[in-house]
N, C-alpha and C positions, 0 to 999 in steps of 0.2 A: 504494499500499500504506500502511495506517495502522499505526503502531507504538503499540500500546496493549494493555492487558490486555483479554481473555485470550489475545491472539495470541502464538504462539511459546512459548519457554521462559524468557524473562527475567522475573524477579520485579521489576516496576517499583516505584519508590519511591512513586509515586502511581498508584492503580489507576483513577482516573477521568480520566486525562489522555491526550491524544494527543500523542505526542512527535515533533517535527520531527527528521529525521535530518540531523545536522550533517555537512557535506561537508569544510569547511576553516575555519581561523581565520587572521586576519592582522591584527596590531596589536591595536586595540581592537574589532575586528569579527569576527562569526561569520557563515558562509554555509551555508544548508542545501542539501539536494540539489536543491531547486527554484529555487535561485539567490537566495532572499530573504536580505537582509542584516540582521543584528541588531547594535546597538551594545551591547556588553557593559558595561552601567553598573554592574555589581556585581562584575565579575571572578569570575563564578560565585558562590562564597560568600566574597568578598573574598580569593580565592586568587591569581588571575592578576595578579601585580604587574608583570611585565615584558612582558605582552601575549602574543598567540598568534603561532604560526608563526615563532619566532626560530630560525633555522637553526643558529647557533652551539651552541645547547643540544642539538639533535639530534646534532650531530657529537660532542660530549662523551660523550653516551650511547653512541654507537657505538664510540668509541675505548676507553671503559672496558670495554664488553662484549667487545670484541676482545681485551683483556688477561685479565680475569677477571670473571665476572658475579656470582659469589656465593662467599663463604667464611663460615664460622660465626664469630660474634664471640668465642667462647671459644677459638678455635683459631688464627686469624690476624688480621693487620691488613693494610691495603694503602696504597699511596701516596695514593690519593684520600681515604681516611679521615683519614690523618695531615695532609695538606695542607689539607683543608677544616677540620679541627679548629683548626689553627693560624690560618687566615684568619678564621674565624668568632670565634675567641677574641679576635682583635685588635679586634673591634667591640663586644665585651661590656662592660657596666658593670664598673668596677674591683671586683675580688674574686670575680667569677664566672668560673671558669676551667676547670671540668671538665664536659665535654659528653658526654652519654649519647644517641647517635643512635637514633631510633626511626622508626616509620612514619606516625603520625597523632596528631592532638591529643589524642584520648581516651587513647591509649597513654602519651603524655607526662604527662598528668595523673595517671593510675594510677601511673606511675613516681614522680612527685613525692610523692604521699601515702604510697606505700610506703617511699620513701627517708626521709621525715620520721619515719615510724614506726620504721624500723630505727635511725635516728640516735639516737633516745631510748631504744630498746631496748638498744643497745650502750653507752649512757651511763648506764645503771643507773636509768632512769626508764621501765620497761615499762608503767606505767599511762597514759602519754601516748599516745593513739592517735586521738582525735577531731580532725577538721579543721573549722574554722568557714568558712562561705562566705556569700554574699549571695542574698537573693531576687532574682528576675529576672536571674539570671546563667546563663551556659552554660559548662560545663566538659567536656561529652562525653556519650556515650551508652552506654559500658560501665557496669556496675553501680556501681563505685566512683565513677567520674566523675559518673554520673547522681545519685548520692547527694549530691553537692556542688552539682549544677545546681539553680538556683532557678526554673526554668520549670515552673509548676504543671502544665500540660497534658502535658508530656513525662514528668513523674513519676507522674502519677495512675494509669496502668495497672499500674505496677511497684512501687507503695508497699510491698507485703509483702516485696519483695526488697532494699529499700534499707537502707543503714546509717543509724543515727540521728545524722547530723551536724547540728549546729545552724546556723541561718541568721539573718543580721541584715538590716535594710532597706538598699537601695541609696541613694546620694547623688542622689536623683532630685528636683532642685530644682524642676522644672516641676510636679511633683505631690508636694511634700514630705510624706513619710509622718508627719511630726511637726507638719504644718501651721504651719511656721515659715518665716522668710525669711533667706536668706544676705545679709550676714554676721552679722546679729544673732542667728542661731540658735546661734552658737558651736560650729558643727560637731556638732550633736547626733547626726547620722547616723554619725559616727566614735566619739563618746563611748559610744554604745550597745554597742560592742564590749566596752569594759571591764566594763560592767554584766553582759553576757552571760557573760563569762569568770568573773566573780565568782560568779554564780549557778550556772554549770555546774561550777565547780571548776577553777582553772588547772592543777592537777596532772593533769587528764585531757586537756588540749588540746596537740596537737603542733603545729599550724600554722593560719594563716589563709590562704585563697586568694582573690584578687580579680582581676578583669580591670581593668587600669589605666584603660582606656576601655571602657565596657560595650559588649558586642557584639550579637549577633543576637536576644537575648531582650528587649532594652530599647532598642536603636537608638542607637549611637554616643553613649553617655552620658559626657560629660566631667565629672569630679569637680571641685568647687570647690577653689580654692587652699587648701592646708593639709590637705586631707582625707587623702591618702595618707601624708603626713608624720605625721599624728596616729595613723594606724593602725599605722604602723611603730614609733612611740614606745610605744604600748600593748603591742605584741608584745614589744618588747625589755624592758619593765618585768616581764613575766610569763614570760620565757624561751621564747616562742613563735616558731616559724619563720614567716617572711613569704614566701609564694609568689605570684609575679606570673604570671598566665596571659596570656601575650602571643601566644597562637596566632593571633588575629585582628589585634591591634593592633601586633604586632612587625614586624620586617623593613621598616622605612621607611614603613609605612602612614600614620602620624600626623605625619610630617615629622621624626622622630628615628628612629634605628635601632630604639629600643625606647621605648615610650610612657612608661615610668617616668622616662626622662631629662628629660621636661618638668618634673618636680617634684623632680629631684635625689634620687630614692629608689633605693637598690640593695637588691633583695630577697635573701633567703637562697637561694631556689630560683626559677628562671624556666623556664617551658615555652614552646616555640615550635612552630610548624607552618605550615600554609597557604603563606604567601609565601616560605618557605625555598627551595622548589623551583619557585616560580612556577606550580605545578600540573602540572609536566612529569613528576613522579615522586613517589610517596608518600615523605614525609620529615618528620620532627619531631625534637624534642630536649627532654630534661630536662637542665637546667644548674644546677650548684651550686658551692659554695665548696670550694677544695682542702683546707682544713683539716678539713672535714666528712668528705671521702673518706679523708684521712689517718687519722682516727679508726677507720674500718673496717679499714684496712690494719694499723694498730698492734695491733688486736684479733685479727689473723690471720684475718679473715673477708673475704667479698666482699659486694657488694650482692646480696641474695637476690632476683634478678629476671632477666628476659630474655625476648626474643621471637625467633622464628626469623629475622625480617627486620630486627633491629636491626643497627646498624653495617654498613649495606649499602654495598658499593663503588660501585655505580652510582648510588644515591641521593646519596652524598656527592660524586660527580663532578658530578652535576647541581647540587647545592647550591653547589659551587665555581664553576661556570659562571655561575650566577645571581648570586652575590656579585660576580663580576668584571663582569658586565653592569651591576649597580647602580653600581659605582665608575666605570666608563667613561662611563656616561650621566649620572652625578651625580643619580640618581633621588631619593635621600633629600633632597638639598639643594633640588632643584627642586620637590619635593612640597609644601614650605611655601607657596610663592607660588601654586602651582596649587590648593592646598587653600583658600587665602584667596579666590581668584577663584571657585572652585566654591561656597563658602559665600555669597559676595556674590550670585551668581546665584540660588542657592536661596532667599535671602531674598525675592526677587521673587514667589515662589509664595504668600507670606502673603496675597496679594490674594484667593486662593481661600478661601471661607468654611470649607472643611473642613480647611485646613492650620492645625494648632495650634502646632507647634513645629518649628524647624529647628535642628539641632545637629550637632556633630562637631569633628574635629581632623584636619588634613591632608586626605588623600583617604579618610577614614573618616567618612561623614556619614549623616544620616537625616532623614526627615520624619515627624513624628507627626500623625496625622489625628484630628479631633474632630468631633462632631456640632454643637457650639457653641463658638465661639472664646472667648467671654467666660467661660463657666462651666467650660470644658474638659471638658464631658461627652463621654464616648467614644461611638462608635457601638455599638449592641447587636450582639453577635457574630453573631446570626442574619442580619444584613445583609451580612456577609462583605465589608466594605468594602475591606480590603487585597487580597483575592483579585480583586475587581473592578478595582482599580487595576493590579495586576500583570498580569492577563490582557489588559486593554485595552492597556497599555504594550507587552506582548509582540506583540499584533497590529500595533502601530505600529512594531515593530522595535527595541524597547528592553527590555533585561533588567534587572530589579530584584530585590532580595533581600527577601522579606517577613518580617514579625514580627507576632505577635498575642498577646493574653492577658496583657500586662504591667501593665495597670492594676489588675486585681483577680483575676487568675488565669483569667479568661474573656474579658473585654472588653479592648480596647486594640488599635489598628491603626497600623502604620508600615511604611515601606520603607526599606531601606538603599541608599545610593548609594556605591559604592566602586570606581570604574573602575581599570583598570591604570594604574600610575604613569607610563607613557609618554604618557598623554593630553595633548593640546595644548589651548590656550585655545579655538581655533575648534571643537574636537571637544566641549569642555565646553558651548560655545554650542549645538551640535547636540543634545547630551543635554538641555539646558534646553528647547530647542524641542520636543523629543519629549514631555517631561513636561508642558509647557503644552498641547500638543495633546491629550494624554491627559486632563488635568484639565478641559479645555473640553468634551470629548466626555462626561465624566461628568456634566456639568451642575452 
């Protein structure tokens, strides 16, 4: 039987794809019903941090469901919610201590921009409502989050529905949008934020949102030293809140609990998702400073927001179990050396003429493909180079995460490599072997 559109009642995410039926997962591997094994080289969408098939996580789900599966967040709290809040709070950057639990990254981003808006509304500055983001960013697919997202292809069909949020260029040193070179550039990609604020009117801007390490729309883009610090400095100068979107880069993925810690930056608001639950249950969070929440409480109001499945007892039990797994296995600490090893091995792929750049931090890495290494000319989109790589790798038993369109809104090809943090060096070697096999078969 083939699982593909138009068979059955499932509205598949890709209408031209035949889907293997996955039978089970174990560690960094997946097995379909025919027995074929896949090395999960991207943890799905960089979600599966602790690997597949971890029995302790299943047991925590069952234990919590046996106590209570659901209560509404306006009526009750539970031990799982309180314990996980305290445990996660102990990992957060200093000053961030109020956690609003949600179900997915888009929800968390929506909560962040609404909280920033309400913060200024209650502070007597109701004209502040717009949020600045970056081109080639990804912040979600709900309409508010999509308004922030800088992926042209994802925005194009919905432009009439989107909010007029301004965007700035990313710190894309491989293809500097200002045609400059770091560090002689003086961080022009950060300075442009101040120019935009002045042109748009600082009194209209509530927040800036950035991915500390760029994700799926530009491929593990690590900012140059001083970039995030400069952005924060500009935000403080104009009284603008700084939001760090750590949905992909957080929870140990880059070798720190949160990517902002690499640059000693503490945001005003942080959003998490993906690796919080290791993929075992929908879970995300919007996190902010206690004094900001105090302002609402002193005004006699609440955060005007909510979702049916926010503050979910089972989700928080899973989050707690995943957090304990991280600590017991020292996954954040070991991610540093594993990431260095992965990047060293990925560098070997530059021998292939279509590999333009290799970049990343920890176990959040990417390969950018080019038609010409010297000129950095991208492949024309009609050649669907990324799709060819991903499909051939899939045939070879390797799962990768694709990205396209980041060079000019149409062209640009890359894949992300972000395996579960439990991966061992010999398994990284296996991953690299599968990549080399795939690249050789591409010719």
